[in-house]
SEZAMI-615628 format. One record per residue (C-alpha): residue in three letters; chain; x, y, z. Coordinates in steps of 0.001 Angstrom, whole numbers, padded with zeros to 6 digits, always signed. Layout:
// SEZAMI-615628
[site Ala, A, [X, Y, Z]],
...
END
This chain:
// SEZAMI-615628
[site Met, A, [+152496, +221287, +078498]],
[site Ser, A, [+150814, +218253, +080305]],
[site Trp, A, [+149390, +217092, +076773]],
[site Phe, A, [+152662, +217677, +075236]],
[site Ser, A, [+154575, +215798, +078049]],
[site Tyr, A, [+152140, +212978, +077573]],
[site Arg, A, [+151999, +212874, +074056]],
[site Tyr, A, [+155718, +213295, +073317]],
[site Trp, A, [+157236, +211661, +076272]],
[site Trp, A, [+159950, +210208, +074463]],
[site Phe, A, [+161143, +213715, +073361]],
[site Val, A, [+161074, +215008, +077080]],
[site Trp, A, [+163220, +211945, +077997]],
[site Ile, A, [+165585, +212576, +075399]],
[site Met, A, [+166152, +216141, +076267]],
[site Phe, A, [+166495, +215259, +079945]],
[site Thr, A, [+169190, +212845, +079140]],
[site Leu, A, [+171094, +215202, +076859]],
[site Ile, A, [+170907, +217978, +079487]],
[site Leu, A, [+172251, +215537, +082243]],
[site Leu, A, [+174992, +214528, +079953]],
[site Leu, A, [+175886, +217997, +079154]],
[site Phe, A, [+175927, +218895, +082904]],
[site Leu, A, [+178119, +216072, +083757]],
[site Val, A, [+180571, +216894, +080875]],
[site Tyr, A, [+180787, +220589, +080971]],
[site Cys, A, [+180184, +221395, +084943]],
[site Pro, A, [+183313, +223048, +086209]],
[site Arg, A, [+185189, +220777, +088636]],
[site Asp, A, [+186034, +223797, +090913]],
[site Ser, A, [+182380, +224821, +091227]],
[site Ala, A, [+181065, +224436, +094680]],
[site Phe, A, [+177855, +223157, +093176]],
[site Cys, A, [+179679, +220505, +091308]],
[site Asn, A, [+182350, +219593, +093524]],
[site Thr, A, [+181538, +216311, +095428]],
[site Asp, A, [+184566, +216643, +097999]],
[site Glu, A, [+182203, +218420, +100734]],
[site Leu, A, [+179570, +215840, +100277]],
[site Thr, A, [+182106, +213029, +100605]],
[site Ser, A, [+183526, +214656, +103590]],
[site Arg, A, [+180073, +215108, +105320]],
[site Ile, A, [+179219, +211396, +104697]],
[site Ala, A, [+182603, +210405, +106134]],
[site Glu, A, [+181912, +212491, +109043]],
[site Ile, A, [+178342, +210872, +109645]],
[site Asp, A, [+179994, +207380, +109401]],
[site Asn, A, [+182571, +208624, +111970]],
[site Asn, A, [+179962, +209653, +114343]],
[site Leu, A, [+178089, +206375, +113906]],
[site Asp, A, [+181116, +204314, +114369]],
[site Ser, A, [+182292, +206135, +117578]],
[site Cys, A, [+178730, +206100, +119218]],
[site Cys, A, [+178583, +203777, +122265]],
[site Thr, A, [+175140, +202844, +121786]],
[site Cys, A, [+172714, +203903, +118983]],
[site Ser, A, [+170155, +204966, +121411]],
[site Ser, A, [+172582, +207605, +122916]],
[site Leu, A, [+173469, +209412, +119478]],
[site Gly, A, [+172644, +213023, +119761]],
[site Ser, A, [+171107, +212597, +123200]],
[site Lys, A, [+171567, +215222, +126015]],
[site Ala, A, [+174546, +215052, +128199]],
[site Ile, A, [+174499, +213195, +131634]],
[site Asp, A, [+172568, +215121, +134224]],
[site Cys, A, [+174974, +216568, +136824]],
[site Pro, A, [+172774, +218727, +139175]],
[site Asp, A, [+174220, +222095, +140269]],
[site Arg, A, [+177376, +221561, +137865]],
[site Glu, A, [+178339, +223403, +134617]],
[site Leu, A, [+180719, +221882, +132030]],
[site Val, A, [+183618, +224119, +131339]],
[site Phe, A, [+186571, +223692, +128980]],
[site Gln, A, [+189646, +225900, +128166]],
[site Val, A, [+191818, +225925, +125137]],
[site Cys, A, [+195293, +227455, +126478]],
[site Asn, A, [+198603, +228125, +124387]],
[site Ser, A, [+200386, +226233, +127358]],
[site Asn, A, [+203797, +226509, +125399]],
[site Gln, A, [+203756, +230306, +125575]],
[site Ala, A, [+204795, +230446, +121962]],
[site Ile, A, [+202728, +232295, +119202]],
[site Asp, A, [+200088, +230066, +117736]],
[site Asp, A, [+197393, +230440, +114912]],
[site Asn, A, [+193977, +231937, +115506]],
[site Phe, A, [+190865, +229811, +115288]],
[site Arg, A, [+187098, +229519, +115339]],
[site Val, A, [+185868, +226913, +117787]],
[site Phe, A, [+182951, +224521, +117265]],
[site Leu, A, [+181490, +222003, +119755]],
[site Asn, A, [+179503, +219213, +117993]],
[site Gly, A, [+179142, +221238, +114823]],
[site Val, A, [+177991, +224466, +116631]],
[site Glu, A, [+180391, +227451, +116860]],
[site Ile, A, [+180859, +228693, +120331]],
[site Gly, A, [+183706, +231134, +120271]],
[site Leu, A, [+186981, +232117, +118944]],
[site Leu, A, [+190864, +231805, +120021]],
[site Asp, A, [+193395, +234480, +119619]],
[site Leu, A, [+196671, +232786, +120260]],
[site Asn, A, [+198917, +235274, +118570]],
[site Ser, A, [+200998, +235971, +121772]],
[site Asn, A, [+204066, +234465, +123294]],
[site Asp, A, [+202250, +234123, +126718]],
[site Leu, A, [+199788, +231856, +128367]],
[site Val, A, [+196532, +232931, +126369]],
[site Gly, A, [+193422, +231344, +125296]],
[site Ser, A, [+189577, +231165, +125787]],
[site Val, A, [+187307, +229436, +128325]],
[site Phe, A, [+183942, +228105, +127203]],
[site Ile, A, [+181294, +227874, +129755]],
[site Ala, A, [+178161, +225650, +129121]],
[site Ser, A, [+175654, +228320, +130468]],
[site Lys, A, [+173065, +230723, +129054]],
[site Asp, A, [+173676, +232916, +132083]],
[site His, A, [+176600, +235195, +131140]],
[site Ser, A, [+176669, +236442, +134690]],
[site Val, A, [+178186, +233260, +135648]],
[site Lys, A, [+182006, +233437, +136443]],
[site Ile, A, [+184805, +231166, +137450]],
[site Ser, A, [+186203, +231917, +141007]],
[site Asp, A, [+188107, +228567, +141561]],
[site Ala, A, [+190010, +227911, +138211]],
[site Asp, A, [+191579, +224721, +137501]],
[site Phe, A, [+193249, +225332, +134280]],
[site Val, A, [+196848, +225977, +132862]],
[site Cys, A, [+195992, +229580, +131578]],
[site Pro, A, [+195264, +232216, +134162]],
[site Leu, A, [+191788, +233608, +133887]],
[site Asp, A, [+192967, +237304, +133567]],
[site Lys, A, [+194757, +236424, +130159]],
[site Ile, A, [+191897, +234594, +128540]],
[site Lys, A, [+188311, +235564, +127069]],
[site Ala, A, [+185138, +233782, +128230]],
[site Phe, A, [+182583, +232472, +125845]],
[site Tyr, A, [+179186, +231014, +126755]],
[site Phe, A, [+177226, +228152, +124927]],
[site Asp, A, [+174002, +226365, +125125]],
[site Pro, A, [+174390, +223420, +127527]],
[site Ser, A, [+172167, +221406, +125055]],
[site Ile, A, [+174793, +221156, +122637]],
[site Val, A, [+176687, +218770, +124876]],
[site Arg, A, [+175974, +215059, +124107]],
[site Phe, A, [+176030, +212034, +126257]],
[site Gly, A, [+179105, +209840, +125048]],
[site Asn, A, [+181248, +211275, +122112]],
[site Asn, A, [+181672, +215100, +121760]],
[site Thr, A, [+183663, +216776, +119321]],
[site Ile, A, [+185622, +220024, +119650]],
[site Glu, A, [+186909, +221596, +116132]],
[site Met, A, [+189407, +224319, +115977]],
[site Lys, A, [+189101, +225828, +112422]],
[site Asn, A, [+191899, +228009, +111388]],
[site Ile, A, [+190980, +231710, +110769]],
[site Gln, A, [+194703, +233174, +110750]],
[site Asn, A, [+198039, +231445, +110086]],
[site Asn, A, [+200571, +233009, +112368]],
[site Gly, A, [+203457, +230804, +111202]],
[site Asn, A, [+204759, +229358, +114355]],
[site Asn, A, [+202995, +225969, +114368]],
[site Asn, A, [+200620, +225141, +117228]],
[site Glu, A, [+200799, +223489, +120501]],
[site Gly, A, [+198639, +223604, +123740]],
[site Thr, A, [+196225, +221999, +126006]],
[site Ile, A, [+192390, +221610, +126262]],
[site Gly, A, [+191214, +221254, +130017]],
[site Ile, A, [+187791, +219970, +130504]],
[site Arg, A, [+186147, +220208, +133846]],
[site Asn, A, [+182880, +220261, +135638]],
[site Tyr, A, [+182205, +223225, +138040]],
[site Leu, A, [+179854, +223436, +140943]],
[site Leu, A, [+177721, +226502, +140573]],
[site Lys, A, [+177138, +228328, +143753]],
[site Asn, A, [+175043, +231683, +143301]],
[site Ser, A, [+176708, +232935, +140280]],
[site Glu, A, [+180160, +231459, +141036]],
[site Leu, A, [+181899, +228436, +139527]],
[site Ile, A, [+183779, +226720, +142097]],
[site Ser, A, [+185224, +223157, +143174]],
[site Pro, A, [+185935, +221853, +139610]],
[site Cys, A, [+186129, +218061, +139162]],
[site Phe, A, [+188237, +216516, +136340]],
[site Val, A, [+186670, +215329, +133203]],
[site Gln, A, [+189729, +215257, +130841]],
[site Asp, A, [+192813, +216904, +129735]],
[site Ile, A, [+193753, +216866, +126025]],
[site Ser, A, [+197093, +217881, +124260]],
[site Tyr, A, [+197184, +219077, +120841]],
[site Asn, A, [+200091, +219757, +118309]],
[site Met, A, [+199840, +220538, +114717]],
[site Ser, A, [+201389, +222622, +112066]],
[site Ser, A, [+200612, +226296, +111084]],
[site Gly, A, [+197593, +226790, +109040]],
[site Glu, A, [+195879, +223456, +109957]],
[site Asp, A, [+192603, +222709, +111418]],
[site Phe, A, [+192262, +220550, +114482]],
[site Thr, A, [+189663, +218122, +115823]],
[site Ile, A, [+189589, +216171, +118969]],
[site Ser, A, [+186799, +214111, +120568]],
[site Phe, A, [+186197, +213354, +124472]],
[site Asn, A, [+184058, +211050, +126196]],
[site Tyr, A, [+181336, +212434, +128577]],
[site Thr, A, [+179382, +209854, +130425]],
[site Lys, A, [+180378, +210679, +134060]],
[site Cys, A, [+180115, +214080, +135792]],
[site Cys, A, [+183631, +213563, +137126]],
[site Glu, A, [+186350, +211104, +135977]],
[site Lys, A, [+188336, +211676, +139149]],
END
């Protein structure tokens, strides 16, 4: 084969060119392999992250060190009307689910701890803890500066979406999270069936 390729390099080049042309002409546009929409979307996301970065040296770096504190955020169906269900991602990593198919103050709370015995005992959120589900995630996911929360729709419940995201830093005492300090509150409002992406800036343990 090496001898053939060397001797008839022009034939190999013609065949390669023909195969490439046939691929471009006949590749189905709805094929996941041929569709460039996802690639374009990923490039745009990278550009976005670079544009929103405070300093290039902070991109992807660990979050600010807050001794004895754990970052926690809650997604709450604060309008008490049925919303869609979602998979929740933080900085591209899936960290839990949201079941908002209820006319009530329901939602989920996401705790940046590998220790699943840690519990919130001094809540500072809209939704009461007895009506929400707790999820835990690796604290190393949290970045210094810009952090992105994505809510990817997994069930359209046909009633639009409106709620709040509360972000707090809780003091960890034994296995209890107490004395929350404010980081940020975010409101969201979108149509049924849609995904939702929001960013929050995290450069200080407490904003207030």
